[in-house]
C-alpha positions as CSV (number, residue, x, y, z in Angstrom):
1,M,0.0,0.0,0.0
2,D,3.0,2.3,0.6
3,E,4.0,1.7,-3.1
4,N,0.4,2.6,-4.1
5,K,0.7,5.9,-2.3
6,A,4.1,6.6,-3.9
7,L,2.6,5.9,-7.3
8,E,-0.3,8.3,-6.7
9,T,2.3,11.0,-5.7
10,F,4.4,10.3,-8.8
11,I,1.4,10.6,-11.1
12,Q,0.3,13.8,-9.5
13,N,3.8,15.3,-9.8
14,N,4.4,14.2,-13.4
15,F,0.9,14.2,-14.9
16,K,-1.0,17.0,-13.1
17,E,-4.3,16.4,-14.9
18,F,-4.4,12.7,-14.0
19,K,-5.3,10.7,-10.9
20,A,-4.1,7.3,-9.8
21,Q,-5.7,4.4,-7.9
22,A,-4.4,1.0,-7.1
23,S,-6.1,-2.2,-5.9
24,I,-4.8,-5.4,-4.4
25,G,-8.4,-6.5,-3.5
26,Q,-11.0,-5.8,-0.8
27,G,-11.1,-8.3,2.0
28,S,-9.2,-10.9,0.0
29,V,-6.4,-10.6,-2.5
30,T,-7.6,-9.9,-6.0
31,T,-6.7,-12.3,-8.8
32,Y,-5.1,-9.6,-10.9
33,P,-3.9,-6.5,-9.0
34,W,-4.0,-3.3,-11.0
35,I,-3.0,0.4,-11.0
36,V,-5.3,2.7,-12.8
37,I,-4.5,6.2,-14.1
38,F,-7.6,8.2,-14.8
39,Y,-8.1,11.2,-17.0
40,P,-10.9,12.9,-15.0
41,P,-12.6,14.6,-18.0
42,I,-13.3,11.1,-19.3
43,T,-13.8,8.9,-16.3
44,T,-13.0,8.5,-12.6
45,S,-14.1,4.9,-12.1
46,A,-12.2,1.6,-12.7
47,K,-15.6,-0.1,-13.4
48,R,-16.4,1.8,-16.6
49,G,-15.2,4.4,-19.0
50,I,-11.6,4.2,-20.4
51,Y,-8.3,4.7,-18.8
52,V,-4.6,3.7,-18.7
53,D,-3.6,1.0,-16.3
54,Y,-0.9,-1.5,-15.3
55,L,-2.4,-5.0,-15.0
56,Y,-0.4,-7.6,-13.1
57,S,-0.6,-11.3,-13.9
58,S,-1.9,-13.9,-11.5
59,E,1.4,-14.9,-10.0
60,V,2.7,-11.3,-10.3
61,K,5.5,-12.3,-12.8
62,K,4.3,-10.0,-15.6
63,V,2.8,-6.6,-15.8
64,S,1.0,-5.0,-18.8
65,L,0.7,-1.3,-19.6
66,C,-2.8,-1.0,-21.2
67,I,-5.4,1.3,-22.4
68,Q,-8.6,-0.5,-21.5
69,L,-12.4,-0.2,-21.0
70,G,-14.0,-0.7,-17.6
71,V,-14.9,-4.4,-17.3
72,E,-18.2,-3.9,-15.5
73,Q,-19.9,-2.0,-18.3
74,L,-19.0,-4.7,-20.8
75,G,-20.7,-7.5,-18.9
76,L,-24.0,-7.2,-20.7
77,I,-22.8,-6.0,-24.1
78,S,-22.8,-8.5,-26.9
79,Q,-19.3,-9.6,-28.1
80,K,-20.1,-8.1,-31.5
81,N,-20.8,-4.7,-30.0
82,V,-17.8,-4.8,-27.7
83,E,-15.6,-5.3,-30.8
84,N,-17.4,-2.4,-32.5
85,I,-16.6,-0.2,-29.5
86,K,-13.0,-1.2,-29.5
87,N,-12.6,-0.7,-33.2
88,N,-14.2,2.8,-33.0
89,I,-11.7,3.7,-30.2
90,K,-8.8,2.3,-32.2
91,D,-9.8,4.5,-35.1
92,I,-9.4,7.5,-32.9
93,L,-6.1,6.4,-31.4
94,G,-4.5,5.6,-34.8
95,K,-3.5,2.5,-36.7
96,D,0.0,2.3,-35.3
97,I,-0.9,1.6,-31.7
98,P,0.4,-1.6,-30.0
99,S,-1.7,-4.7,-30.2
100,D,-4.3,-5.8,-27.6
101,D,-2.5,-9.1,-27.0
102,I,-2.3,-9.8,-23.3
103,N,-1.9,-12.9,-21.1
104,L,-2.5,-12.7,-17.4
105,I,-2.1,-16.3,-16.4
106,D,1.3,-17.3,-15.0
107,R,0.6,-20.9,-14.1
108,D,3.3,-23.5,-14.8
109,E,2.3,-26.1,-17.5
110,Q,1.5,-28.8,-14.9
111,L,-0.8,-26.5,-12.9
112,Q,-4.2,-25.7,-14.4
113,P,-5.5,-22.1,-13.8
114,T,-8.7,-21.9,-11.7
115,Q,-12.0,-21.1,-13.3
116,T,-11.9,-17.7,-11.7
117,E,-8.5,-16.9,-13.2
118,L,-9.7,-18.0,-16.6
119,E,-12.9,-15.9,-16.4
120,K,-11.1,-12.8,-15.2
121,A,-8.3,-13.2,-17.7
122,L,-10.9,-13.3,-20.5
123,E,-12.8,-10.4,-19.1
124,Y,-9.7,-8.2,-19.0
125,K,-8.5,-9.4,-22.5
126,N,-11.9,-8.4,-23.8
127,A,-11.6,-4.9,-22.3
128,V,-8.0,-4.1,-23.5
129,I,-7.6,-1.7,-26.4
130,C,-3.8,-1.9,-26.6
131,S,-1.0,-3.1,-24.4
132,I,2.8,-3.3,-23.8
133,N,3.9,-6.3,-21.8
134,Y,6.8,-6.4,-19.4
135,D,8.6,-9.2,-17.5
136,L,8.9,-8.0,-13.9
137,E,12.2,-9.8,-13.5
138,N,13.6,-8.0,-16.6
139,L,12.0,-4.6,-16.7
140,P,13.3,-2.0,-19.2
141,S,14.9,1.2,-17.9
142,N,12.9,3.8,-16.0
143,E,13.4,6.1,-19.0
144,E,11.9,3.6,-21.4
145,M,9.0,2.8,-19.2
146,M,8.3,6.6,-18.7
147,R,8.3,7.0,-22.5
148,D,5.8,4.2,-22.8
149,L,3.6,5.7,-20.1
150,E,3.7,9.2,-21.6
151,Y,2.8,7.7,-25.0
152,F,-0.2,5.8,-23.6
153,I,-1.4,9.0,-21.8
154,S,-1.1,11.0,-25.0
155,L,-3.2,8.4,-26.7
156,L,-5.9,8.5,-24.0
157,K,-6.1,12.3,-24.3
158,K,-7.2,11.9,-27.9
159,I,-10.6,10.6,-26.6
160,T,-13.3,13.0,-25.4
161,K,-16.1,12.1,-23.1
162,E,-18.6,13.2,-25.7
163,K,-17.0,10.9,-28.3
164,L,-16.9,8.0,-25.9
165,D,-20.5,8.5,-24.9
166,E,-21.5,8.5,-28.6
167,I,-19.6,5.3,-29.3
168,F,-21.3,3.5,-26.4
169,R,-24.7,5.0,-27.3
170,N,-24.4,3.7,-30.9
171,N,-23.8,0.2,-29.4
172,S,-26.2,0.5,-26.5
173,N,-28.7,-2.2,-27.6
174,V,-26.3,-4.5,-25.9
175,I,-27.3,-8.0,-26.7
176,S,-28.5,-8.6,-30.3
177,E,-31.0,-11.3,-31.3
178,E,-28.1,-13.0,-33.1
179,D,-26.3,-13.6,-29.8
180,E,-29.3,-14.3,-27.5
181,S,-33.1,-14.5,-27.6
182,Y,-33.6,-11.2,-25.8
183,N,-32.5,-7.6,-25.8
184,V,-31.1,-5.7,-22.8
185,E,-30.5,-2.0,-22.5
186,I,-28.8,-0.8,-19.4
187,T,-27.1,2.4,-18.2
188,N,-24.5,2.0,-15.4
189,P,-24.2,5.0,-13.0
190,Q,-20.8,6.7,-13.1
191,I,-20.2,5.9,-9.5
192,D,-18.7,3.1,-7.3
193,L,-21.1,0.4,-6.0
194,N,-20.7,1.5,-2.3
195,T,-20.4,5.3,-2.3
196,I,-20.9,8.0,0.4
197,Y,-21.2,11.7,-0.5
198,Y,-19.9,13.8,2.3
199,G,-19.2,17.4,3.1
200,V,-20.3,20.3,5.3
201,P,-24.0,21.2,5.7
202,G,-25.5,22.8,2.6
203,T,-23.1,21.7,-0.1
204,G,-25.8,19.9,-2.1
205,K,-25.1,16.3,-1.3
206,S,-28.7,15.2,-1.7
207,Y,-28.8,17.2,-4.9
208,Q,-25.8,15.2,-6.2
209,V,-27.7,12.0,-5.5
210,K,-30.8,13.5,-7.3
211,Q,-28.6,14.3,-10.3
212,L,-27.1,10.8,-10.3
213,V,-30.6,9.4,-10.6
214,E,-31.7,11.8,-13.3
215,D,-28.4,11.7,-15.4
216,N,-28.7,7.9,-15.5
217,N,-32.4,7.8,-16.3
218,I,-33.1,5.5,-13.3
219,S,-36.8,5.0,-12.8
220,D,-38.6,5.6,-9.5
221,K,-39.3,1.9,-9.1
222,D,-35.5,1.3,-9.0
223,V,-34.8,3.9,-6.3
224,F,-35.2,2.9,-2.7
225,R,-34.6,5.8,-0.2
226,S,-34.5,6.0,3.6
227,T,-33.3,8.8,6.0
228,L,-31.5,7.5,9.0
229,H,-32.0,8.9,12.5
230,P,-30.8,8.1,16.1
231,E,-33.7,5.5,16.6
232,Y,-33.1,3.8,13.2
233,S,-32.3,0.1,13.7
234,Y,-31.4,-3.1,11.9
235,S,-35.1,-4.0,12.0
236,D,-36.0,-0.8,10.1
237,F,-33.3,-1.4,7.6
238,V,-33.6,-5.2,6.9
239,G,-37.0,-6.1,8.3
240,Q,-38.8,-7.8,11.2
241,V,-41.6,-10.2,12.1
242,L,-44.6,-8.2,13.3
243,P,-48.2,-9.1,14.4
244,D,-50.7,-9.3,11.5
245,V,-54.1,-10.6,10.7
246,D,-54.7,-13.3,8.1
247,E,-57.5,-13.4,5.5
248,N,-59.8,-15.1,8.1
249,G,-59.3,-12.3,10.6
250,K,-57.1,-14.5,12.9
251,P,-54.0,-13.0,14.5
252,T,-50.7,-14.2,13.0
253,Y,-47.2,-13.0,12.5
254,K,-45.7,-11.8,9.2
255,Y,-42.3,-10.7,8.1
256,Q,-42.3,-7.0,7.1
257,P,-39.3,-6.3,4.8
258,G,-37.2,-3.2,5.4
259,I,-35.8,-0.9,2.7
260,F,-32.7,-3.1,2.2
261,T,-34.6,-6.3,1.6
262,K,-37.0,-4.5,-0.8
263,A,-34.0,-3.1,-2.8
264,L,-32.2,-6.4,-2.8
265,E,-35.3,-8.3,-4.1
266,R,-35.7,-5.7,-6.9
267,A,-32.0,-5.9,-7.9
268,L,-32.1,-9.7,-8.1
269,K,-35.0,-9.6,-10.5
270,V,-33.9,-6.9,-12.9
271,D,-30.8,-6.1,-15.0
272,E,-30.9,-2.3,-14.6
273,P,-29.1,-0.4,-11.8
274,V,-31.0,-0.3,-8.5
275,L,-30.1,2.4,-6.0
276,L,-30.5,2.1,-2.2
277,I,-30.1,5.7,-1.0
278,L,-29.4,6.2,2.7
279,E,-29.6,9.9,3.7
280,E,-27.9,11.3,6.9
281,M,-26.0,8.1,7.6
282,S,-24.1,9.6,10.5
283,R,-27.3,10.3,12.4
284,A,-27.6,6.6,13.2
285,N,-25.3,3.9,14.5
286,V,-24.6,2.4,11.1
287,S,-22.7,-0.6,12.4
288,A,-25.7,-1.7,14.3
289,V,-28.1,-0.7,11.5
290,F,-26.2,-2.9,8.9
291,G,-25.5,-5.8,11.4
292,D,-24.7,-8.9,9.3
293,I,-25.2,-7.0,6.1
294,F,-21.8,-5.4,6.8
295,Q,-20.3,-8.7,5.5
296,L,-21.8,-8.1,2.1
297,L,-20.1,-4.8,1.5
298,D,-16.9,-6.4,0.3
299,R,-17.4,-6.7,-3.5
300,N,-15.4,-8.5,-6.1
301,Q,-14.4,-7.0,-9.4
302,S,-17.7,-8.0,-11.0
303,G,-19.6,-6.1,-8.3
304,K,-21.0,-9.1,-6.4
305,S,-20.4,-9.7,-2.7
306,D,-17.2,-11.6,-2.0
307,Y,-18.9,-13.4,1.0
308,G,-22.5,-14.5,1.5
309,I,-24.5,-14.6,4.8
310,N,-27.1,-17.0,6.1
311,N,-30.3,-15.0,6.8
312,D,-33.4,-17.1,6.6
313,L,-35.8,-14.2,7.2
314,I,-34.5,-12.4,4.1
315,Y,-34.2,-15.5,1.9
316,N,-37.6,-16.9,2.8
317,H,-39.2,-13.5,2.0
318,L,-37.7,-13.4,-1.5
319,D,-39.9,-14.8,-4.3
320,K,-38.7,-17.7,-6.4
321,E,-37.4,-15.4,-9.2
322,A,-35.1,-13.6,-6.7
323,Q,-34.1,-16.8,-4.9
324,N,-33.1,-18.3,-8.2
325,A,-30.8,-15.4,-8.9
326,L,-28.7,-16.3,-5.9
327,D,-26.0,-18.9,-6.2
328,S,-27.3,-20.7,-3.1
329,K,-29.3,-19.9,0.0
330,K,-26.6,-17.4,1.0
331,I,-27.6,-13.8,0.6
332,K,-25.2,-11.7,-1.6
333,L,-25.4,-8.3,-3.1
334,P,-25.8,-8.4,-6.9
335,E,-23.6,-6.3,-9.2
336,N,-26.5,-3.9,-10.0
337,L,-27.3,-2.9,-6.4
338,Y,-25.7,0.5,-5.6
339,I,-25.6,1.6,-2.0
340,I,-25.4,5.4,-1.9
341,G,-25.2,7.4,1.3
342,T,-24.8,11.0,2.4
343,V,-23.0,12.3,5.5
344,N,-22.7,15.7,7.0
345,T,-19.2,16.1,8.3
346,S,-20.5,18.3,11.2
347,D,-22.6,15.3,12.4
348,Q,-19.9,12.7,12.6
349,N,-19.6,13.2,16.3
350,V,-23.2,12.0,16.7
351,F,-22.5,8.4,15.8
352,P,-18.8,8.1,14.6
353,M,-18.2,5.5,11.9
354,D,-15.5,3.0,12.5
355,N,-12.7,2.5,10.0
356,A,-13.8,-1.0,9.1
357,F,-17.1,0.4,7.9
358,K,-15.6,3.5,6.2
359,R,-13.1,1.6,4.1
360,R,-15.9,-0.4,2.4
361,F,-17.2,2.8,0.8
362,S,-15.9,5.2,-1.7
363,W,-16.0,8.6,-0.2
364,Q,-16.8,11.4,-2.6
365,Y,-16.2,14.9,-1.1
366,V,-18.7,17.5,-2.1
367,S,-16.8,20.8,-1.9
368,I,-18.3,24.0,-0.7
369,G,-18.3,25.9,-4.0
370,I,-20.3,29.1,-4.6
371,P,-24.1,29.5,-4.8
372,D,-25.8,29.7,-8.1
373,E,-27.2,33.2,-8.9
374,D,-30.7,32.0,-8.2
375,N,-29.6,31.3,-4.6
376,N,-27.4,34.4,-4.1
377,P,-29.5,37.3,-2.9
378,K,-28.3,40.6,-1.4
379,L,-28.5,40.6,2.4
380,T,-28.4,43.4,4.9
381,I,-25.5,43.7,7.3
382,K,-25.5,46.3,10.1
383,I,-22.3,48.2,10.7
384,E,-21.5,50.6,13.6
385,K,-19.9,53.7,12.2
386,E,-19.1,56.7,14.2
387,D,-21.7,55.8,16.9
388,Q,-24.3,55.3,14.2
389,T,-25.7,52.1,12.9
390,T,-25.8,51.9,9.1
391,E,-26.9,49.2,6.7
392,R,-24.7,47.6,4.0
393,K,-25.9,45.3,1.3
394,V,-23.7,42.2,0.7
395,K,-24.3,39.1,-1.4
396,W,-24.8,35.8,0.3
397,S,-21.7,34.5,-1.6
398,E,-19.6,37.2,0.0
399,L,-20.9,36.6,3.6
400,L,-20.5,32.8,3.1
401,F,-16.9,33.1,1.9
402,K,-16.1,35.5,4.8
403,L,-17.6,33.1,7.3
404,N,-15.9,30.0,6.0
405,E,-12.5,31.8,5.8
406,F,-12.9,33.1,9.4
407,I,-14.0,29.7,10.8
408,V,-10.8,27.9,9.8
409,N,-8.3,30.8,10.0
410,R,-5.9,29.9,12.9
411,E,-4.2,33.3,13.1
412,N,-6.9,35.8,12.5
413,G,-10.1,33.7,12.9
414,L,-11.6,31.0,15.0
415,G,-9.1,28.3,14.1
416,L,-11.8,25.5,13.9
417,T,-11.9,22.5,11.7
418,E,-13.5,22.5,8.2
419,D,-16.5,20.5,9.3
420,K,-17.8,23.7,11.0
421,Q,-18.0,25.5,7.7
422,L,-21.2,25.6,5.7
423,G,-22.2,25.2,2.1
424,P,-24.0,27.6,-0.3
425,Y,-27.3,25.8,0.1
426,F,-27.3,25.8,3.9
427,I,-30.1,28.2,3.3
428,K,-32.4,28.0,0.2
429,F,-33.7,31.4,-0.6
430,D,-37.2,31.3,-2.2
431,D,-37.1,34.7,-3.8
432,I,-33.7,36.5,-4.2
433,G,-35.5,39.8,-4.8
434,D,-37.3,39.8,-1.4
435,T,-34.6,41.3,0.8
436,K,-36.7,41.5,3.9
437,R,-37.6,37.7,3.7
438,N,-34.0,36.8,3.0
439,D,-32.8,38.8,6.0
440,E,-35.3,36.9,8.1
441,L,-33.9,33.5,6.8
442,I,-30.4,34.6,7.9
443,K,-31.8,35.5,11.4
444,N,-33.9,32.4,11.8
445,K,-31.7,29.7,10.2
446,L,-28.1,30.9,10.2
447,L,-27.6,32.6,13.6
448,Q,-28.4,29.5,15.7
449,Y,-26.0,27.3,13.8
450,L,-23.3,30.0,14.1
451,W,-23.9,30.4,17.8
452,D,-24.4,26.8,18.9
453,D,-22.1,24.9,16.5
454,V,-19.4,27.5,15.7
455,Q,-19.2,30.1,18.5
456,N,-19.5,27.5,21.3
457,S,-16.9,25.3,19.6
458,M,-14.5,28.2,19.6
459,A,-14.6,28.3,23.4
460,A,-13.5,24.7,23.7
461,F,-11.2,24.2,20.6
462,G,-10.6,27.5,18.8
463,N,-9.0,30.9,19.2
464,A,-10.8,32.8,22.0
465,N,-9.1,36.0,21.0
466,A,-11.1,36.3,17.7
467,P,-14.8,36.0,18.5
468,L,-17.3,35.7,15.7
469,F,-19.9,38.0,17.4
470,D,-19.5,41.3,19.2
471,R,-18.1,40.9,22.7
472,S,-21.1,42.7,24.2
473,I,-23.4,39.8,23.2
474,H,-23.4,37.0,25.8
475,S,-26.3,34.7,24.9
476,F,-28.2,33.6,21.9
477,S,-31.3,35.4,23.0
478,E,-29.3,38.7,23.0
479,L,-28.0,37.9,19.6
480,Y,-31.4,37.2,18.2
481,E,-32.9,40.3,19.6
482,C,-30.0,42.6,18.6
483,Y,-29.7,41.3,15.0
484,D,-32.3,43.7,13.5
485,K,-31.0,46.7,15.5
486,Q,-27.3,46.8,15.7
487,Q,-24.0,45.3,14.5
488,V,-23.8,41.8,15.9
489,F,-20.7,40.5,14.0
490,S,-17.4,41.3,15.7
491,N,-14.9,43.8,14.1
492,E,-12.4,40.9,14.1
493,F,-14.7,39.0,11.8
494,L,-15.7,41.9,9.6
495,G,-12.0,43.0,9.5
496,K,-10.7,46.5,9.0
497,D,-10.2,46.1,5.2
498,Y,-13.6,44.7,4.7
499,L,-15.2,47.5,6.8
500,N,-13.3,50.1,4.7
501,L,-14.5,48.4,1.5
502,L,-18.1,48.4,2.6
503,V,-17.8,52.1,3.5
504,Q,-16.2,52.9,0.2
505,E,-18.9,51.0,-1.7
506,E,-21.6,52.9,0.2
507,D,-19.9,56.3,-0.5
508,N,-19.6,55.4,-4.2
509,H,-23.3,54.4,-4.2
510,D,-24.3,57.8,-2.7
511,K,-22.2,59.6,-5.3
């Protein structure tokens, strides 16, 4: 893993536009370790898209530098269409590219490769566009390998996301009647199977999930959503046996499936992606909520759970079609079930997630950013000037930037951690032209957060010499009452330069 980190650093230093990711498996060692080099404008997932990678052989005796397609997206595409896709891409890369010849099996002649090794070797061979093969015991010089890598990266940059999408779209009717007796059309979300969107409050994490659903045309019947809370339990998530009444009016007991079991059953019966969306995951004890389901979060390269669990309540609830989709009576996550969560970083102290749980998810940080103009009204800030209270108009984006900068500034601010910052959609303004209403939203929604979560944190962890609010204000009730009448933010927060700028802007406005 240290070498993986070293490679990521090397890539970032030498190829600034690219990102690196390495895998030796999750939970168990993978059959073919790999190191992927992404070009973010095209793709950021090893499961789909196209990228440069180093693929190691089964006994780690050989390594191949490749340009390849994500294996997962090819699983339901007919062989004829896969070849069409590869040929279209080769036309873009040029006729003189290396061949796609690759052999990942290292077994001695007397030892037969396992079925898994054969299947995976064929999957990868099917996905490779071109490759250069090296013997790990007799590698060329660093200079030569660097030239090869630079060459493959230059090839990759010839491809645009628009062109790649067009190629796949033209071959999207994935299984033709020549190959099978049915047609399948599927769109795979551009996201890892277990993913958590995280960030400070108001950054738009739920909006990102909404866009994921819309961008991939996922129907409502394939989306299962639940919001976690402190009382949310395993029974809510998976299901439980509850009293019921049969058709004859007699009392009985019946298994009532939870959101997980409903999503699992749907995913086992269909080919398209199914999303299990868990909002506010840090508001509940997720280790207790998942229980034995935690075992299923380790996925192999095809997307299925590495390990199954025995859970008769879930299995007996599934109908025959769903049961038949399982290899045995053991419950496993299928490759089309995506578990998507959201986490507010400011809530992680409510129920901290342990590292074992965290590492089974891909964590996508949702940065603070700036508000769109339809959520960026002018607000009123009161300033004390020469014993007089004057009003200044500032945009929400200006106030937000000033707050976030002051919250984390260790020398001239509160010196708190980033999780105390807030995003542009912490407040959603209904009408950016209604200044009075928008000022009320600041008073009724923002002040309490700043007092309870920011100002009070400063007393325990931050810089007590740089308060956020005026030193004459000692309680939230005072802050709330004073907000409409006087300057409530401290001069340290507003800053001399900022105050001068506001005065200058007001003077220019008067002129």
